[in-house]
C-alpha positions in Angstrom: 41.0 133.5 63.9 42.8 135.2 66.8 42.1 135.1 70.4 41.4 138.5 70.8 38.7 138.3 67.7 37.0 134.8 69.3 36.5 137.2 72.4 34.9 139.4 71.0 32.0 137.1 68.9 31.9 135.4 72.2 31.2 138.5 74.4 28.8 139.5 71.6 27.0 136.1 71.5 26.6 136.3 75.4 24.9 140.0 74.9 21.7 138.7 73.9 21.3 136.7 76.8 21.7 139.1 79.2 19.2 141.4 77.2 15.7 140.4 77.9 15.9 137.9 74.5 18.4 135.3 73.0 20.4 135.3 69.5 18.3 134.9 67.0 18.2 134.1 62.9 17.4 136.3 60.8 16.7 135.8 57.0 16.9 139.3 54.6 15.5 139.6 51.0 16.9 143.2 50.2 16.4 146.1 47.8 19.1 147.8 46.0 20.7 151.3 45.7 19.9 153.5 48.5 17.2 150.8 49.9 20.3 148.6 50.5 21.8 151.3 52.3 18.6 151.7 54.8 18.8 148.1 55.3 22.2 147.2 55.7 23.1 149.6 58.8 20.2 147.3 60.4 21.7 144.3 59.8 24.5 145.9 60.7 23.3 147.0 63.8 21.7 143.1 64.4 25.4 141.6 64.0 26.9 144.3 66.4 23.7 142.3 69.0 25.0 139.4 68.5 22.3 138.0 66.0 23.4 135.7 62.9 22.1 137.5 59.7 21.5 135.5 56.5 21.1 137.9 53.0 19.6 136.2 50.2 22.2 137.5 47.0 20.9 136.9 43.8 23.3 137.0 40.4 21.7 139.9 39.0 22.6 142.4 42.8 24.1 145.1 41.9 24.9 147.1 45.3 25.1 143.4 47.9 29.1 143.2 48.2 30.1 140.7 50.7 33.4 142.3 50.6 32.0 145.5 52.1 29.8 143.3 54.9 32.0 141.0 56.6 29.6 140.5 59.5 26.9 139.4 57.2 26.2 136.1 55.6 25.3 136.0 52.1 23.8 133.1 50.4 24.4 133.7 46.8 22.5 132.1 43.9 22.1 132.1 40.1 19.4 133.6 38.6 18.3 134.4 34.6 17.6 137.9 35.1 21.3 139.1 34.9 22.8 142.4 36.8 22.6 144.3 33.5 19.1 143.5 33.2 18.4 144.9 36.8 20.2 147.6 36.0 19.1 148.8 32.7 15.7 148.7 34.2 16.5 151.1 37.1 17.8 153.7 35.0 15.4 153.4 32.5 12.9 154.0 35.6 15.0 157.3 36.6 15.6 158.6 33.2 11.9 158.6 32.3 10.7 160.1 35.5 13.4 162.8 35.8 13.4 164.0 32.2 10.1 162.6 30.3 7.3 162.5 32.1 4.7 165.9 32.8 4.7 166.5 36.4 1.9 168.6 36.9 -1.1 166.2 37.7 -0.6 162.3 38.8 -2.6 161.1 35.8 0.5 162.0 33.3 2.2 159.5 34.8 0.3 156.9 32.8 1.5 154.8 30.2 4.9 155.9 29.7 5.7 155.3 33.3 3.3 152.5 33.6 5.3 150.7 30.6 8.7 151.0 33.1 7.6 149.7 36.0 6.2 146.6 34.5 9.0 146.0 33.2 10.7 146.6 36.7 8.3 144.3 38.0 8.8 141.4 35.4 12.2 141.4 36.4 11.5 140.9 39.9 9.0 138.8 39.1 11.7 136.3 37.3 14.2 137.0 40.3 11.3 135.7 42.8 10.4 132.5 40.5 14.1 131.4 40.2 14.7 131.7 44.2 11.7 129.7 45.2 11.8 127.6 42.4 15.6 126.8 43.3 14.8 123.6 45.9 18.6 123.3 46.7 18.7 126.9 48.0 14.8 126.7 49.9 16.1 123.3 51.4 18.9 124.8 52.8 16.8 127.8 54.3 14.6 125.5 55.9 17.4 123.9 58.1 18.4 127.1 59.2 15.5 127.3 60.8 15.4 131.3 61.2 13.4 133.1 63.3 12.3 136.2 61.2 12.7 137.3 57.8 13.3 141.1 57.2 12.5 142.9 53.8 11.7 146.0 52.0 8.1 145.8 50.5 9.0 147.5 47.5 10.8 144.3 46.1 8.2 141.8 46.4 9.2 137.9 46.8 10.1 138.4 51.1 6.7 138.1 51.9 6.0 134.7 49.9 9.8 133.2 51.3 8.5 133.9 54.8 4.8 131.8 54.1 7.1 128.7 52.5 9.6 129.0 55.5 7.1 129.2 58.0 8.4 132.2 59.7 6.8 135.8 61.0 8.4 138.6 58.4 8.8 142.7 58.9 8.8 145.0 56.3 11.3 148.2 56.4 9.5 150.4 53.6 10.1 154.4 52.7 6.0 154.3 50.6 4.4 152.9 47.7 2.9 155.2 44.7 -0.5 156.5 46.5 0.4 154.8 49.6 -1.9 151.6 48.1 0.5 149.2 49.4 -0.1 150.6 52.5 -4.0 151.0 52.7 -4.8 147.7 51.2 -2.2 145.1 52.5 -1.4 147.5 55.8 -4.5 149.1 56.2 -3.0 152.6 57.1 -5.4 155.1 57.4 -4.5 157.9 55.0 -7.7 160.6 54.7 -7.0 162.4 51.6 -8.5 165.7 52.9 -5.4 166.2 54.8 -3.0 164.0 54.2 -1.0 164.5 50.6 -1.0 161.4 48.9 2.7 160.6 47.9 4.4 161.4 44.1 0.9 164.4 44.1 4.1 166.5 45.1 1.5 168.4 47.6 3.1 169.1 51.5 1.4 170.6 54.3 -2.2 172.2 54.7 -4.2 172.0 51.1 -5.9 174.6 49.6 -9.4 173.6 48.2 -7.9 172.9 44.5 -4.6 171.2 46.0 -7.5 169.0 47.6 -9.3 168.1 44.7 -6.0 167.0 42.6 -4.8 165.3 45.7 -8.2 163.6 45.4 -7.7 163.1 41.9 -4.1 161.0 42.5 -5.5 159.3 45.0 -8.5 157.6 42.6 -5.7 157.4 40.3 -2.7 155.6 42.0 -6.1 153.3 43.5 -7.8 152.4 40.6 -5.1 152.7 37.3 -1.7 152.8 38.2 -0.2 149.6 39.0 3.3 149.0 41.0 3.2 145.3 40.1 1.5 143.4 37.1 -0.7 141.9 40.0 -2.1 139.8 37.5 1.0 137.9 37.1 1.8 138.1 41.0 -1.6 136.8 42.0 -0.9 133.6 40.1 2.4 133.1 40.9 2.0 133.1 44.6 -1.2 131.0 44.1 0.4 128.8 42.5 3.5 128.3 44.8 1.5 127.8 47.7 -1.0 125.5 46.3 -4.4 128.0 47.2 -5.4 130.9 45.8 -4.1 134.2 47.1 -3.1 137.4 46.3 0.2 139.3 46.2 -1.9 142.2 48.6 -2.8 139.6 50.6 0.3 137.8 51.6 2.4 141.3 52.1 -0.8 142.2 54.2 0.2 139.4 56.7 3.4 141.4 57.5 3.6 141.7 61.6 5.4 145.2 61.4 5.8 148.1 59.2 8.9 150.5 60.0 8.4 153.0 57.8 11.3 155.3 57.2 10.3 158.4 58.1 9.5 160.6 61.2 7.4 163.5 62.1 10.2 165.9 61.6 9.6 165.2 58.1 6.0 164.1 57.4 2.8 165.3 58.8 0.7 164.1 61.3 -1.9 161.8 60.3 -3.7 158.1 61.8 -1.2 155.4 62.7 -1.6 151.9 64.0 0.3 149.1 66.5 1.9 147.6 63.7 3.7 150.9 62.7 6.6 152.3 63.8 8.1 155.7 61.9 11.7 155.3 62.0 13.1 158.1 59.6 16.6 158.9 60.3 17.6 155.4 61.4 20.8 156.0 59.3 21.8 159.4 60.3 25.1 159.2 62.9 28.0 161.7 64.3 30.1 163.5 61.9 33.7 161.9 61.6 36.5 163.6 60.7 36.8 164.5 56.7 39.6 163.2 54.6 42.4 165.3 55.2 42.4 167.1 51.5 38.9 167.2 51.8 39.5 169.2 55.2 42.0 171.5 54.3 39.5 172.9 51.5 36.8 173.2 53.7 39.2 175.0 55.9 40.3 177.5 53.8 36.6 178.7 53.3 36.8 181.2 56.0 33.8 182.4 58.0 31.6 182.2 54.8 31.4 178.5 54.9 31.2 175.8 52.7 27.8 174.5 50.2 27.6 170.6 49.7 26.1 169.5 46.6 25.1 166.4 45.4 21.8 165.0 43.4 22.6 161.5 44.4 23.9 158.3 42.6 21.7 157.4 40.0 21.4 160.6 38.1 24.3 159.9 35.3 23.3 162.1 32.1 23.1 165.8 33.0 23.0 167.9 29.9 26.4 170.0 29.5 24.2 173.3 29.6 22.7 171.9 32.9 26.2 171.3 34.7 27.7 174.7 33.6 24.5 176.7 34.7 25.5 174.7 37.8 28.4 175.4 38.2 28.3 178.9 37.6 25.9 179.5 40.2 28.3 178.4 42.8 31.2 179.9 41.0 29.2 183.2 42.4 29.1 182.3 45.9 31.3 183.3 48.6 31.5 180.0 50.4 33.5 176.9 48.9 31.1 174.1 47.3 32.1 170.6 47.3 29.7 169.0 44.2 29.5 165.6 43.7 29.5 165.2 39.6 30.2 162.4 37.4 30.9 163.6 33.7 32.7 166.3 31.4 34.3 169.2 33.8 32.0 172.2 33.4 33.5 175.1 31.6 32.2 177.4 34.4 33.8 175.8 36.9 35.0 178.3 39.4 37.9 178.4 41.8 35.6 177.4 44.8 34.2 174.4 43.4 35.7 171.1 44.3 34.1 168.6 41.9 34.0 165.0 43.7 32.6 161.7 42.4 31.9 160.8 45.8 31.1 162.6 49.0 31.1 161.6 52.9 27.4 163.5 52.7 26.8 162.5 56.7 30.5 164.0 57.7 30.2 167.1 55.4 26.5 168.3 56.8 28.1 167.4 60.1 31.0 169.7 59.7 30.2 173.0 61.8 31.4 174.8 58.5 28.2 173.9 56.3 25.8 176.3 55.6 23.5 174.8 52.9 22.7 171.4 51.4 21.7 171.2 47.7 20.0 168.0 47.2 17.8 166.3 45.2 15.2 165.5 48.4 16.3 161.7 48.7 15.4 160.7 52.0 18.7 159.4 52.9 19.9 163.1 52.2 17.6 165.1 53.7 17.3 163.4 57.3 21.0 163.6 57.3 20.3 167.9 56.8 17.7 167.2 59.4 19.8 165.8 61.8 22.4 168.3 61.6 20.0 171.3 61.4 21.1 171.9 57.5 18.7 174.5 55.7 18.3 172.9 52.1 18.0 173.7 48.0 15.6 171.1 46.9 15.9 169.8 43.0 13.8 166.8 42.8 13.8 164.3 40.0 12.0 161.1 41.1 10.1 159.0 43.0 8.8 160.6 46.3 11.6 163.1 45.8 9.1 165.9 45.0 6.9 165.1 48.5 10.1 165.3 50.4 11.0 168.5 49.3 7.3 169.9 49.5 7.1 168.5 53.2 10.5 170.2 54.4 9.7 173.9 51.9 6.3 173.7 53.9 7.9 173.2 57.1 10.0 176.8 56.0 13.8 174.9 55.8 13.8 174.9 52.1 13.7 176.2 48.9 12.5 174.9 45.7 13.5 174.5 42.4 12.4 172.7 39.3 15.0 170.6 37.4 14.0 171.0 33.9 13.3 174.8 34.0 15.7 175.7 36.7 17.9 178.8 35.4 21.8 180.1 36.5 20.4 182.8 38.3 17.2 180.8 40.3 20.2 178.8 41.6 22.2 181.3 42.8 19.4 183.6 44.1 18.3 180.6 46.0 21.6 179.7 47.7 21.5 183.4 48.8 18.2 183.4 50.2 18.8 180.0 51.9 22.3 181.1 53.2 21.9 184.7 54.1 18.2 184.8 55.4 18.2 183.3 58.9 14.6 181.9 58.5 15.8 178.9 56.9 18.4 177.5 59.4 16.3 178.5 62.4 13.4 176.3 60.9 16.1 173.9 60.2 17.4 173.8 63.4 14.0 173.2 64.7 13.2 170.2 62.6 16.5 169.1 64.1 15.6 169.6 67.9 12.3 167.4 67.0 14.1 164.8 65.4 16.7 164.3 68.2 13.8 164.5 71.3 12.7 161.0 70.5 12.4 158.6 73.6 14.4 156.0 71.6 16.7 156.7 68.3 15.3 155.2 65.7 17.9 152.7 65.0 17.2 151.1 68.5 13.7 151.2 67.8 14.0 148.8 64.6 16.2 146.6 66.7 13.6 146.3 69.0 10.8 145.4 67.1 12.9 143.0 65.2 13.6 141.4 68.5 9.8 141.8 69.8 9.2 139.8 66.8 11.0 136.9 67.4 10.7 136.9 71.0 6.8 136.2 69.9 6.8 134.6 67.2 5.2 137.2 65.6 3.3 140.6 66.6 -0.7 139.2 65.6 -2.2 141.0 68.5 -0.7 144.5 67.3 -2.3 144.0 63.8 -6.0 145.8 63.1 -9.0 143.2 62.9 -9.4 144.8 59.6 -7.4 142.1 58.2 -10.2 140.0 58.9 -12.8 141.9 57.4 -13.2 141.9 53.4 -13.7 145.1 51.5 -17.2 145.6 51.9 -17.2 145.0 55.3 -14.1 147.3 55.8 -16.4 150.1 54.7 -19.8 149.2 56.2 -21.3 148.5 53.3 -23.1 145.7 54.7 -24.5 148.0 57.8 -25.4 150.9 55.8 -27.3 148.5 53.5 -28.5 146.8 56.4 -29.7 150.1 58.1 -31.1 151.4 54.6 -33.3 148.2 54.1 -34.4 148.9 57.7 -35.5 152.9 57.0 -37.1 151.2 53.5 -39.1 148.8 55.6 -40.1 151.2 58.2 -41.0 153.7 55.4 -43.1 150.9 53.1 -44.5 149.2 56.0 -45.6 153.5 57.5 -46.8 154.0 54.1 -48.7 151.0 53.8 -50.8 151.1 57.5 -51.3 154.9 56.2 -53.1 153.7 53.0 -54.7 151.2 54.9 -56.4 153.3 57.8 -57.3 156.0 54.8 -58.9 153.6 52.9 -60.9 152.3 56.0 -61.3 155.9 57.2 -63.1 156.7 53.3 -65.0 153.4 53.5 -66.1 154.1 56.7 -67.2 157.5 56.2 -69.1 156.6 52.7 -71.0 154.4 54.8 -72.2 156.9 57.5 -72.9 159.4 54.0 -74.9 156.3 52.8 -77.2 155.4 55.8 
């Protein structure tokens, strides 16, 4: 190592001591796909600030590449689950959600989606078993003496590892279906009267019938849909820890919940002291585009460009649908940059360039970008909000329908149905979003809200991680609801007691009245007889 790099590392280490705390050791239980991209932003920043970050990397990992993360330490280990197994499970989930299940009501998610989710749950359960049963790995982690564990709650096991290592842990989370994990583990307050249940596809002020749908969705996710096969997970956690416990209870021990959303996208709701909304933490200033791409963008003149991306997880778009999209893009005066993998559509226009990958953040930050056609993933939504770009939303799966519904309600987007979308629908939506200043003005309004914060989202994330390390937890921020049983939480014992008191008073009152009445009648009869 050169003297220059040694000096840089020494400065990073020293920087921790000049701030409020000392450098810490962070253990990470990661998630795949866009979840990892978000998490990696946090980890890179922790490394920049001098912390030592170790990522657990099972052999089944899809996205975790040590070559692309030189600042992070990876603890690799073998698992019975293969990379192909995990990739197939995720692909099957996306395909079922995108193309097969109906979308008119949450109840239509079952049983097809439930079966696919159970398969993914079993895969992660096997991963977790392989991890904690690896005695060599766990002994090694014990010796490292980590200060904190960071995890994504959608991939269970991080909380179990933290319990075994006896260290505090935090979550980075976008959502769980129906907010069930947040409600029952985190004790979040989610009143269904005005808070749209995630995966309901609702947004903004709800009508009466929408509130009916929202209530049905809440009941469905609370009582029927299982994100994980809880019976199996509960048994495994109890056996591993040597005491009766549940997945929900163990998840509930999280010190902090860092939710990857914010009030520029969400609608206000009650919040707790150990919850912070950090949406857009990955957003950053736009960098110059690659020369070939920059030259193409510059040829757009005053018309500008449209950026089109439906993410990385949709790979089996039909030829008809691809041709419909290509035709619509060919009709607009703007240049179009389209992220697409597949056979080149016959209707592709001369104004459209197809790429297997796009520098999305840099394109959305380019002054010539007029609109963004997106599937509604949280990362892309926040990059568009960051730069004030209006959107055409074509949601496919997961919370994408909800993200687009929120943005539509705030006047910064138009929504289209991927399954029923015709070429004219996309063309009309493009013209409306580009030509009508209403959408651009609202997008800029959301961008202003996003930027007008006392601390940047990423800085808040790092603050809370360091806060938990400094104080070895954040128990003083956890609501006391965690100490209550379900019937105490809903005050059923208090209500029962008060009802019993009312019943007792009513009973005694009636008895007293009857006693006095009988006395009066008996006395009256005696007086008459005399």
